[in-house]
N, CA, C and O atoms as a GROMACS GRO file, in nm:
protein
  552
    1MET      N    1   6.168   4.629   0.945
    1MET     CA    2   6.079   4.722   0.965
    1MET      C    3   6.066   4.685   1.134
    1MET      O    4   6.073   4.572   1.181
    2TRP      N    5   6.045   4.811   1.210
    2TRP     CA    6   6.042   4.813   1.350
    2TRP      C    7   5.916   4.808   1.400
    2TRP      O    8   5.837   4.884   1.344
    3LEU      N    9   5.871   4.741   1.486
    3LEU     CA   10   5.732   4.744   1.538
    3LEU      C   11   5.728   4.838   1.668
    3LEU      O   12   5.821   4.839   1.748
    4SER      N   13   5.626   4.908   1.680
    4SER     CA   14   5.589   4.993   1.813
    4SER      C   15   5.547   4.886   1.911
    4SER      O   16   5.512   4.772   1.883
    5GLU      N   17   5.558   4.951   2.052
    5GLU     CA   18   5.503   4.851   2.159
    5GLU      C   19   5.395   4.822   2.139
    5GLU      O   20   5.372   4.704   2.163
    6ALA      N   21   5.286   4.897   2.092
    6ALA     CA   22   5.138   4.814   2.078
    6ALA      C   23   5.140   4.728   1.972
    6ALA      O   24   5.048   4.647   1.977
    7GLN      N   25   5.212   4.716   1.877
    7GLN     CA   26   5.239   4.625   1.783
    7GLN      C   27   5.278   4.503   1.835
    7GLN      O   28   5.224   4.396   1.807
    8LYS      N   29   5.396   4.521   1.927
    8LYS     CA   30   5.466   4.413   1.969
    8LYS      C   31   5.349   4.332   2.066
    8LYS      O   32   5.341   4.209   2.063
    9ALA      N   33   5.275   4.401   2.138
    9ALA     CA   34   5.182   4.358   2.224
    9ALA      C   35   5.086   4.286   2.122
    9ALA      O   36   5.058   4.167   2.141
   10GLY      N   37   5.044   4.345   2.032
   10GLY     CA   38   4.939   4.293   1.928
   10GLY      C   39   4.970   4.142   1.894
   10GLY      O   40   4.890   4.050   1.901
   11VAL      N   41   5.110   4.135   1.852
   11VAL     CA   42   5.157   4.012   1.803
   11VAL      C   43   5.130   3.897   1.918
   11VAL      O   44   5.076   3.789   1.895
   12GLY      N   45   5.183   3.946   2.065
   12GLY     CA   46   5.155   3.864   2.157
   12GLY      C   47   5.028   3.809   2.194
   12GLY      O   48   5.012   3.696   2.239
   13PHE      N   49   4.924   3.910   2.167
   13PHE     CA   50   4.770   3.881   2.182
   13PHE      C   51   4.734   3.792   2.065
   13PHE      O   52   4.654   3.699   2.077
   14ILE      N   53   4.792   3.820   1.960
   14ILE     CA   54   4.732   3.714   1.827
   14ILE      C   55   4.794   3.573   1.877
   14ILE      O   56   4.723   3.474   1.888
   15ALA      N   57   4.922   3.572   1.904
   15ALA     CA   58   4.973   3.440   1.942
   15ALA      C   59   4.906   3.366   2.043
   15ALA      O   60   4.888   3.245   2.033
   16ALA      N   61   4.860   3.445   2.156
   16ALA     CA   62   4.810   3.363   2.264
   16ALA      C   63   4.666   3.340   2.237
   16ALA      O   64   4.609   3.255   2.305
   17GLY      N   65   4.585   3.420   2.129
   17GLY     CA   66   4.446   3.391   2.097
   17GLY      C   67   4.453   3.256   2.006
   17GLY      O   68   4.372   3.164   2.015
   18CYS      N   69   4.560   3.258   1.922
   18CYS     CA   70   4.561   3.126   1.848
   18CYS      C   71   4.588   3.003   1.942
   18CYS      O   72   4.528   2.898   1.924
   19ILE      N   73   4.685   3.019   2.048
   19ILE     CA   74   4.695   2.915   2.144
   19ILE      C   75   4.567   2.874   2.195
   19ILE      O   76   4.519   2.761   2.185
   20PHE      N   77   4.505   2.994   2.260
   20PHE     CA   78   4.396   2.945   2.320
   20PHE      C   79   4.267   2.872   2.232
   20PHE      O   80   4.197   2.781   2.275
   21LEU      N   81   4.256   2.930   2.111
   21LEU     CA   82   4.180   2.866   1.996
   21LEU      C   83   4.196   2.711   1.973
   21LEU      O   84   4.103   2.633   1.953
   22ILE      N   85   4.332   2.681   1.980
   22ILE     CA   86   4.367   2.566   1.944
   22ILE      C   87   4.353   2.466   2.054
   22ILE      O   88   4.328   2.347   2.032
   23LEU      N   89   4.372   2.524   2.188
   23LEU     CA   90   4.344   2.430   2.334
   23LEU      C   91   4.177   2.416   2.333
   23LEU      O   92   4.117   2.316   2.372
   24GLY      N   93   4.120   2.530   2.284
   24GLY     CA   94   3.945   2.511   2.279
   24GLY      C   95   3.914   2.401   2.195
   24GLY      O   96   3.831   2.319   2.233
   25VAL      N   97   3.977   2.389   2.076
   25VAL     CA   98   3.933   2.252   1.999
   25VAL      C   99   3.975   2.126   2.048
   25VAL      O  100   3.903   2.026   2.049
   26MET      N  101   4.113   2.134   2.098
   26MET     CA  102   4.153   2.007   2.154
   26MET      C  103   4.091   1.973   2.273
   26MET      O  104   4.112   1.857   2.306
   27THR      N  105   4.015   2.043   2.355
   27THR     CA  106   3.947   2.020   2.471
   27THR      C  107   3.798   2.019   2.428
   27THR      O  108   3.714   2.071   2.502
   28LEU      N  109   3.764   1.964   2.316
   28LEU     CA  110   3.618   1.923   2.265
   28LEU      C  111   3.531   2.059   2.276
   28LEU      O  112   3.420   2.070   2.330
   29PHE      N  113   3.604   2.158   2.214
   29PHE     CA  114   3.511   2.307   2.182
   29PHE      C  115   3.458   2.346   2.337
   29PHE      O  116   3.340   2.354   2.371
   30ASP      N  117   3.562   2.365   2.411
   30ASP     CA  118   3.529   2.438   2.541
   30ASP      C  119   3.507   2.578   2.512
   30ASP      O  120   3.599   2.648   2.469
   31SER      N  121   3.383   2.628   2.534
   31SER     CA  122   3.353   2.770   2.478
   31SER      C  123   3.412   2.877   2.551
   31SER      O  124   3.409   2.988   2.498
   32ALA      N  125   3.480   2.862   2.692
   32ALA     CA  126   3.552   2.945   2.760
   32ALA      C  127   3.677   2.983   2.684
   32ALA      O  128   3.705   3.099   2.651
   33LEU      N  129   3.753   2.872   2.659
   33LEU     CA  130   3.868   2.905   2.580
   33LEU      C  131   3.867   2.939   2.448
   33LEU      O  132   3.953   3.010   2.397
   34LEU      N  133   3.750   2.880   2.374
   34LEU     CA  134   3.741   2.964   2.240
   34LEU      C  135   3.693   3.104   2.243
   34LEU      O  136   3.720   3.173   2.145
   35ALA      N  137   3.624   3.159   2.341
   35ALA     CA  138   3.575   3.282   2.349
   35ALA      C  139   3.694   3.389   2.391
   35ALA      O  140   3.705   3.503   2.345
   36PHE      N  141   3.772   3.334   2.477
   36PHE     CA  142   3.899   3.402   2.529
   36PHE      C  143   3.993   3.402   2.415
   36PHE      O  144   4.065   3.502   2.406
   37GLY      N  145   4.006   3.311   2.327
   37GLY     CA  146   4.091   3.294   2.221
   37GLY      C  147   4.050   3.414   2.102
   37GLY      O  148   4.127   3.494   2.048
   38ASN      N  149   3.930   3.400   2.086
   38ASN     CA  150   3.869   3.513   1.992
   38ASN      C  151   3.889   3.652   2.034
   38ASN      O  152   3.918   3.738   1.950
   39ILE      N  153   3.872   3.683   2.179
   39ILE     CA  154   3.889   3.810   2.228
   39ILE      C  155   4.026   3.856   2.200
   39ILE      O  156   4.041   3.960   2.137
   40LEU      N  157   4.130   3.786   2.241
   40LEU     CA  158   4.260   3.811   2.226
   40LEU      C  159   4.306   3.812   2.090
   40LEU      O  160   4.399   3.890   2.068
   41PHE      N  161   4.263   3.745   1.993
   41PHE     CA  162   4.284   3.751   1.849
   41PHE      C  163   4.246   3.867   1.808
   41PHE      O  164   4.330   3.939   1.753
   42ILE      N  165   4.118   3.912   1.826
   42ILE     CA  166   4.054   4.035   1.766
   42ILE      C  167   4.141   4.150   1.812
   42ILE      O  168   4.181   4.232   1.730
   43ALA      N  169   4.172   4.160   1.945
   43ALA     CA  170   4.220   4.262   2.015
   43ALA      C  171   4.385   4.281   1.952
   43ALA      O  172   4.439   4.390   1.933
   44GLY      N  173   4.441   4.158   1.929
   44GLY     CA  174   4.567   4.169   1.865
   44GLY      C  175   4.575   4.222   1.718
   44GLY      O  176   4.665   4.292   1.673
   45LEU      N  177   4.474   4.181   1.656
   45LEU     CA  178   4.469   4.225   1.514
   45LEU      C  179   4.447   4.381   1.528
   45LEU      O  180   4.524   4.452   1.464
   46PHE      N  181   4.349   4.441   1.606
   46PHE     CA  182   4.331   4.586   1.616
   46PHE      C  183   4.457   4.654   1.648
   46PHE      O  184   4.486   4.756   1.587
   47LEU      N  185   4.551   4.596   1.760
   47LEU     CA  186   4.670   4.654   1.786
   47LEU      C  187   4.773   4.647   1.666
   47LEU      O  188   4.846   4.745   1.656
   48VAL      N  189   4.785   4.566   1.593
   48VAL     CA  190   4.882   4.534   1.504
   48VAL      C  191   4.861   4.622   1.374
   48VAL      O  192   4.958   4.668   1.314
   49ILE      N  193   4.751   4.642   1.337
   49ILE     CA  194   4.726   4.685   1.204
   49ILE      C  195   4.643   4.833   1.231
   49ILE      O  196   4.625   4.914   1.140
   50GLY      N  197   4.602   4.850   1.352
   50GLY     CA  198   4.543   4.987   1.372
   50GLY      C  199   4.392   4.977   1.379
   50GLY      O  200   4.324   4.898   1.313
   51TYR      N  201   4.347   5.068   1.467
   51TYR     CA  202   4.190   5.070   1.459
   51TYR      C  203   4.124   5.095   1.344
   51TYR      O  204   4.029   5.024   1.315
   52GLN      N  205   4.161   5.193   1.266
   52GLN     CA  206   4.105   5.230   1.139
   52GLN      C  207   4.104   5.147   1.045
   52GLN      O  208   4.000   5.111   0.988
   53LYS      N  209   4.236   5.102   1.012
   53LYS     CA  210   4.246   4.989   0.907
   53LYS      C  211   4.190   4.874   0.936
   53LYS      O  212   4.145   4.814   0.839
   54ALA      N  213   4.175   4.812   1.068
   54ALA     CA  214   4.108   4.695   1.106
   54ALA      C  215   3.965   4.710   1.046
   54ALA      O  216   3.911   4.632   0.968
   55LEU      N  217   3.908   4.838   1.104
   55LEU     CA  218   3.759   4.862   1.053
   55LEU      C  219   3.741   4.852   0.915
   55LEU      O  220   3.646   4.789   0.868
   56LEU      N  221   3.844   4.922   0.828
   56LEU     CA  222   3.816   4.934   0.708
   56LEU      C  223   3.848   4.770   0.639
   56LEU      O  224   3.787   4.733   0.538
   57PHE      N  225   3.940   4.691   0.702
   57PHE     CA  226   3.959   4.558   0.639
   57PHE      C  227   3.822   4.486   0.656
   57PHE      O  228   3.776   4.422   0.562
   58PHE      N  229   3.754   4.497   0.781
   58PHE     CA  230   3.626   4.409   0.812
   58PHE      C  231   3.518   4.459   0.735
   58PHE      O  232   3.429   4.378   0.710
   59ALA      N  233   3.504   4.579   0.689
   59ALA     CA  234   3.408   4.640   0.620
   59ALA      C  235   3.411   4.656   0.470
   59ALA      O  236   3.332   4.731   0.412
   60ARG      N  237   3.504   4.584   0.406
   60ARG     CA  238   3.508   4.602   0.271
   60ARG      C  239   3.429   4.517   0.230
   60ARG      O  240   3.414   4.406   0.280
   61ARG      N  241   3.350   4.575   0.104
   61ARG     CA  242   3.250   4.511   0.039
   61ARG      C  243   3.271   4.363  -0.003
   61ARG      O  244   3.176   4.285  -0.006
   62GLN      N  245   3.407   4.323  -0.038
   62GLN     CA  246   3.443   4.182  -0.091
   62GLN      C  247   3.453   4.101   0.055
   62GLN      O  248   3.437   3.980   0.043
   63LYS      N  249   3.474   4.143   0.176
   63LYS     CA  250   3.493   4.079   0.299
   63LYS      C  251   3.366   4.078   0.389
   63LYS      O  252   3.363   4.019   0.497
   64ILE      N  253   3.242   4.158   0.329
   64ILE     CA  254   3.134   4.153   0.434
   64ILE      C  255   3.052   4.019   0.457
   64ILE      O  256   2.959   4.018   0.538
   65ARG      N  257   3.089   3.897   0.381
   65ARG     CA  258   3.011   3.790   0.411
   65ARG      C  259   3.113   3.720   0.535
   65ARG      O  260   3.076   3.670   0.641
   66GLY      N  261   3.239   3.735   0.489
   66GLY     CA  262   3.341   3.667   0.592
   66GLY      C  263   3.316   3.734   0.739
   66GLY      O  264   3.324   3.667   0.842
   67THR      N  265   3.281   3.887   0.738
   67THR     CA  266   3.282   3.954   0.872
   67THR      C  267   3.151   3.913   0.931
   67THR      O  268   3.150   3.891   1.052
   68ILE      N  269   3.042   3.900   0.865
   68ILE     CA  270   2.920   3.866   0.895
   68ILE      C  271   2.918   3.705   0.963
   68ILE      O  272   2.850   3.679   1.062
   69CYS      N  273   2.995   3.613   0.901
   69CYS     CA  274   3.011   3.485   0.954
   69CYS      C  275   3.108   3.478   1.065
   69CYS      O  276   3.092   3.390   1.149
   70PHE      N  277   3.192   3.548   1.074
   70PHE     CA  278   3.307   3.573   1.190
   70PHE      C  279   3.231   3.629   1.306
   70PHE      O  280   3.264   3.584   1.416
   71VAL      N  281   3.132   3.722   1.302
   71VAL     CA  282   3.068   3.773   1.392
   71VAL      C  283   2.969   3.673   1.469
   71VAL      O  284   2.966   3.646   1.589
   72ILE      N  285   2.896   3.632   1.373
   72ILE     CA  286   2.789   3.527   1.404
   72ILE      C  287   2.858   3.402   1.499
   72ILE      O  288   2.808   3.368   1.607
   73GLY      N  289   2.970   3.348   1.446
   73GLY     CA  290   3.027   3.261   1.506
   73GLY      C  291   3.116   3.295   1.643
   73GLY      O  292   3.153   3.206   1.720
   74ILE      N  293   3.139   3.407   1.659
   74ILE     CA  294   3.191   3.458   1.767
   74ILE      C  295   3.063   3.454   1.860
   74ILE      O  296   3.071   3.396   1.969
   75THR      N  297   2.961   3.506   1.826
   75THR     CA  298   2.842   3.554   1.922
   75THR      C  299   2.795   3.391   1.963
   75THR      O  300   2.785   3.365   2.083
   76LEU      N  301   2.772   3.307   1.880
   76LEU     CA  302   2.713   3.178   1.910
   76LEU      C  303   2.817   3.105   2.011
   76LEU      O  304   2.769   3.032   2.098
   77ILE      N  305   2.946   3.122   2.002
   77ILE     CA  306   3.047   3.057   2.106
   77ILE      C  307   3.018   3.130   2.225
   77ILE      O  308   3.009   3.064   2.329
   78LEU      N  309   2.999   3.280   2.231
   78LEU     CA  310   2.971   3.326   2.355
   78LEU      C  311   2.851   3.297   2.427
   78LEU      O  312   2.838   3.311   2.549
   79LEU      N  313   2.748   3.247   2.332
   79LEU     CA  314   2.612   3.189   2.389
   79LEU      C  315   2.625   3.059   2.406
   79LEU      O  316   2.517   3.000   2.404
   80ARG      N  317   2.743   2.978   2.425
   80ARG     CA  318   2.744   2.864   2.466
   80ARG      C  319   2.701   2.766   2.346
   80ARG      O  320   2.643   2.661   2.374
   81LYS      N  321   2.724   2.793   2.238
   81LYS     CA  322   2.692   2.728   2.130
   81LYS      C  323   2.825   2.681   2.056
   81LYS      O  324   2.836   2.709   1.937
   82PRO      N  325   2.920   2.615   2.117
   82PRO     CA  326   3.072   2.630   2.068
   82PRO      C  327   3.100   2.555   1.938
   82PRO      O  328   3.182   2.602   1.860
   83VAL      N  329   3.042   2.450   1.912
   83VAL     CA  330   3.038   2.363   1.776
   83VAL      C  331   2.996   2.439   1.645
   83VAL      O  332   3.067   2.461   1.547
   84THR      N  333   2.874   2.472   1.664
   84THR     CA  334   2.808   2.562   1.565
   84THR      C  335   2.886   2.682   1.536
   84THR      O  336   2.926   2.709   1.423
   85GLY      N  337   2.907   2.751   1.634
   85GLY     CA  338   2.972   2.873   1.628
   85GLY      C  339   3.123   2.873   1.579
   85GLY      O  340   3.166   2.972   1.520
   86PHE      N  341   3.202   2.765   1.601
   86PHE     CA  342   3.330   2.757   1.551
   86PHE      C  343   3.327   2.712   1.406
   86PHE      O  344   3.417   2.748   1.330
   87ILE      N  345   3.229   2.636   1.362
   87ILE     CA  346   3.215   2.597   1.225
   87ILE      C  347   3.190   2.732   1.146
   87ILE      O  348   3.266   2.768   1.056
   88ILE      N  349   3.066   2.813   1.188
   88ILE     CA  350   3.054   2.949   1.122
   88ILE      C  351   3.176   3.030   1.117
   88ILE      O  352   3.220   3.074   1.011
   89GLU      N  353   3.230   3.050   1.228
   89GLU     CA  354   3.347   3.110   1.264
   89GLU      C  355   3.468   3.107   1.159
   89GLU      O  356   3.527   3.201   1.106
   90PHE      N  357   3.487   2.974   1.145
   90PHE     CA  358   3.590   2.916   1.052
   90PHE      C  359   3.572   2.950   0.918
   90PHE      O  360   3.667   2.992   0.851
   91CYS      N  361   3.436   2.935   0.863
   91CYS     CA  362   3.376   2.980   0.727
   91CYS      C  363   3.438   3.110   0.714
   91CYS      O  364   3.509   3.132   0.615
   92GLY      N  365   3.415   3.214   0.821
   92GLY     CA  366   3.422   3.360   0.821
   92GLY      C  367   3.586   3.371   0.799
   92GLY      O  368   3.630   3.424   0.697
   93ILE      N  369   3.665   3.324   0.890
   93ILE     CA  370   3.808   3.323   0.870
   93ILE      C  371   3.863   3.281   0.722
   93ILE      O  372   3.958   3.340   0.671
   94LEU      N  373   3.803   3.187   0.666
   94LEU     CA  374   3.876   3.162   0.532
   94LEU      C  375   3.816   3.249   0.448
   94LEU      O  376   3.879   3.270   0.344
   95ALA      N  377   3.703   3.312   0.463
   95ALA     CA  378   3.646   3.424   0.363
   95ALA      C  379   3.716   3.549   0.399
   95ALA      O  380   3.724   3.639   0.316
   96LEU      N  381   3.770   3.561   0.523
   96LEU     CA  382   3.859   3.701   0.562
   96LEU      C  383   3.983   3.687   0.503
   96LEU      O  384   4.026   3.765   0.419
   97PHE      N  385   4.044   3.585   0.548
   97PHE     CA  386   4.192   3.571   0.569
   97PHE      C  387   4.255   3.483   0.450
   97PHE      O  388   4.377   3.467   0.446
   98GLY      N  389   4.174   3.426   0.354
   98GLY     CA  390   4.205   3.323   0.254
   98GLY      C  391   4.298   3.378   0.173
   98GLY      O  392   4.383   3.306   0.121
   99ASP      N  393   4.296   3.502   0.153
   99ASP     CA  394   4.432   3.559   0.054
   99ASP      C  395   4.550   3.557   0.114
   99ASP      O  396   4.644   3.584   0.038
  100PHE      N  397   4.580   3.530   0.244
  100PHE     CA  398   4.688   3.528   0.313
  100PHE      C  399   4.764   3.367   0.310
  100PHE      O  400   4.883   3.343   0.330
  101PHE      N  401   4.666   3.282   0.282
  101PHE     CA  402   4.709   3.142   0.289
  101PHE      C  403   4.830   3.099   0.190
  101PHE      O  404   4.903   3.004   0.217
  102SER      N  405   4.846   3.177   0.074
  102SER     CA  406   4.950   3.167  -0.012
  102SER      C  407   5.090   3.201   0.053
  102SER      O  408   5.188   3.129   0.034
  103VAL      N  409   5.092   3.315   0.129
  103VAL     CA  410   5.184   3.381   0.202
  103VAL      C  411   5.222   3.293   0.326
  103VAL      O  412   5.338   3.293   0.368
  104ILE      N  413   5.130   3.224   0.380
  104ILE     CA  414   5.167   3.149   0.496
  104ILE      C  415   5.237   3.005   0.429
  104ILE      O  416   5.345   2.969   0.476
  105VAL      N  417   5.186   2.940   0.342
  105VAL     CA  418   5.240   2.833   0.299
  105VAL      C  419   5.377   2.861   0.238
  105VAL      O  420   5.455   2.770   0.263
  106SER      N  421   5.427   2.959   0.168
  106SER     CA  422   5.536   3.001   0.146
  106SER      C  423   5.623   3.022   0.263
  106SER      O  424   5.740   2.988   0.251
  107PHE      N  425   5.589   3.063   0.356
  107PHE     CA  426   5.672   3.093   0.483
  107PHE      C  427   5.693   2.962   0.542
  107PHE      O  428   5.808   2.933   0.578
  108LEU      N  429   5.594   2.876   0.557
  108LEU     CA  430   5.621   2.739   0.587
  108LEU      C  431   5.722   2.643   0.542
  108LEU      O  432   5.785   2.564   0.612
  109ARG      N  433   5.729   2.665   0.391
  109ARG     CA  434   5.815   2.589   0.310
  109ARG      C  435   5.961   2.648   0.328
  109ARG      O  436   6.061   2.596   0.280
  110SER      N  437   5.960   2.760   0.400
  110SER     CA  438   6.090   2.795   0.410
  110SER      C  439   6.178   2.746   0.557
  110SER      O  440   6.297   2.768   0.576
  111LEU      N  441   6.091   2.679   0.646
  111LEU     CA  442   6.126   2.634   0.762
  111LEU      C  443   6.199   2.499   0.719
  111LEU      O  444   6.192   2.439   0.612
  112PRO      N  445   6.274   2.469   0.840
  112PRO     CA  446   6.380   2.375   0.819
  112PRO      C  447   6.307   2.206   0.814
  112PRO      O  448   6.336   2.118   0.733
  113PHE      N  449   6.221   2.200   0.912
  113PHE     CA  450   6.140   2.059   0.910
  113PHE      C  451   6.038   2.043   0.834
  113PHE      O  452   6.028   1.942   0.765
  114ILE      N  453   5.932   2.156   0.836
  114ILE     CA  454   5.805   2.147   0.779
  114ILE      C  455   5.832   2.177   0.614
  114ILE      O  456   5.766   2.113   0.532
  115GLY      N  457   5.928   2.271   0.573
  115GLY     CA  458   5.939   2.280   0.448
  115GLY      C  459   5.969   2.188   0.365
  115GLY      O  460   5.918   2.198   0.254
  116PRO      N  461   6.056   2.078   0.390
  116PRO     CA  462   6.058   1.966   0.298
  116PRO      C  463   5.933   1.876   0.292
  116PRO      O  464   5.911   1.817   0.187
  117VAL      N  465   5.865   1.863   0.378
  117VAL     CA  466   5.751   1.797   0.393
  117VAL      C  467   5.621   1.849   0.300
  117VAL      O  468   5.540   1.776   0.244
  118LEU      N  469   5.623   1.990   0.299
  118LEU     CA  470   5.526   2.053   0.238
  118LEU      C  471   5.560   2.056   0.096
  118LEU      O  472   5.467   2.056   0.016
  119SER      N  473   5.713   2.060   0.041
  119SER     CA  474   5.744   2.073  -0.088
  119SER      C  475   5.766   1.941  -0.143
  119SER      O  476   5.816   1.933  -0.255
  120SER      N  477   5.732   1.825  -0.070
  120SER     CA  478   5.738   1.681  -0.149
  120SER      C  479   5.641   1.668  -0.246
  120SER      O  480   5.530   1.720  -0.232
  121PRO      N  481   5.677   1.595  -0.358
  121PRO     CA  482   5.586   1.591  -0.486
  121PRO      C  483   5.450   1.516  -0.443
  121PRO      O  484   5.352   1.513  -0.517
  122ILE      N  485   5.456   1.466  -0.337
  122ILE     CA  486   5.316   1.382  -0.306
  122ILE      C  487   5.208   1.500  -0.240
  122ILE      O  488   5.091   1.517  -0.272
  123ILE      N  489   5.278   1.568  -0.147
  123ILE     CA  490   5.164   1.653  -0.091
  123ILE      C  491   5.168   1.811  -0.133
  123ILE      O  492   5.082   1.890  -0.095
  124ALA      N  493   5.292   1.850  -0.227
  124ALA     CA  494   5.284   2.000  -0.255
  124ALA      C  495   5.165   2.026  -0.359
  124ALA      O  496   5.102   2.129  -0.338
  125PRO      N  497   5.127   1.951  -0.462
  125PRO     CA  498   5.015   1.971  -0.536
  125PRO      C  499   4.881   2.008  -0.451
  125PRO      O  500   4.815   2.110  -0.473
  126THR      N  501   4.854   1.925  -0.365
  126THR     CA  502   4.738   1.930  -0.266
  126THR      C  503   4.731   2.057  -0.195
  126THR      O  504   4.633   2.130  -0.193
  127ILE      N  505   4.863   2.082  -0.125
  127ILE     CA  506   4.873   2.228  -0.047
  127ILE      C  507   4.863   2.339  -0.140
  127ILE      O  508   4.812   2.444  -0.101
  128ASP      N  509   4.912   2.326  -0.272
  128ASP     CA  510   4.905   2.438  -0.375
  128ASP      C  511   4.749   2.477  -0.395
  128ASP      O  512   4.697   2.588  -0.406
  129ARG      N  513   4.701   2.367  -0.397
  129ARG     CA  514   4.554   2.398  -0.470
  129ARG      C  515   4.471   2.428  -0.338
  129ARG      O  516   4.369   2.496  -0.355
  130LEU      N  517   4.495   2.394  -0.228
  130LEU     CA  518   4.420   2.450  -0.110
  130LEU      C  519   4.456   2.606  -0.078
  130LEU      O  520   4.379   2.692  -0.036
  131ALA      N  521   4.598   2.620  -0.111
  131ALA     CA  522   4.611   2.769  -0.085
  131ALA      C  523   4.599   2.859  -0.190
  131ALA      O  524   4.625   2.978  -0.173
  132GLY      N  525   4.560   2.811  -0.307
  132GLY     CA  526   4.540   2.908  -0.414
  132GLY      C  527   4.674   2.961  -0.474
  132GLY      O  528   4.682   3.070  -0.530
  133ILE      N  529   4.773   2.881  -0.459
  133ILE     CA  530   4.895   2.902  -0.516
  133ILE      C  531   4.874   2.865  -0.676
  133ILE      O  532   4.837   2.752  -0.706
  134ARG      N  533   4.897   2.962  -0.774
  134ARG     CA  534   4.890   2.926  -0.917
  134ARG      C  535   5.032   2.905  -0.978
  134ARG      O  536   5.117   2.994  -0.979
  135ILE      N  537   5.050   2.791  -1.025
  135ILE     CA  538   5.177   2.750  -1.094
  135ILE      C  539   5.154   2.726  -1.233
  135ILE      O  540   5.061   2.665  -1.285
  136LEU      N  541   5.270   2.793  -1.294
  136LEU     CA  542   5.240   2.804  -1.455
  136LEU      C  543   5.297   2.676  -1.519
  136LEU      O  544   5.402   2.626  -1.479
  137PRO      N  545   5.233   2.631  -1.609
  137PRO     CA  546   5.271   2.506  -1.671
  137PRO      C  547   5.408   2.530  -1.760
  137PRO      O  548   5.433   2.627  -1.832
  138VAL      N  549   5.477   2.432  -1.738
  138VAL     CA  550   5.615   2.439  -1.819
  138VAL      C  551   5.634   2.355  -1.941
  138VAL      O  552   5.739   2.360  -2.003
   0.00000   0.00000   0.00000
């Protein structure tokens, strides 16, 4: 699948947004870094999947609680309440993107160094339970 130039820029925005969010948490919830990361992440998401699809994704009936928590969290971060805002925003992220965690875990298991750790018998059941991966009993 080929990406358009806007989608390529969107992937870069999402990656930069995630880096700024991680840096914001590492610097004890610096509100400027968290706000910048949120803005880049949302801009990248809109560029990657398109304006209409992004609005439809956030406005779906199943995702409305996650959208509300996400927007309230971002607003609190912009109003200089970073810890409370990040906690509420994280709950919104889990509600919005929780369906994708099984795909992310499957991808991480295919990586050379992380894959064997996530597939080990000690860690795998916990990761599967957290990601919502269903394993049929044999």
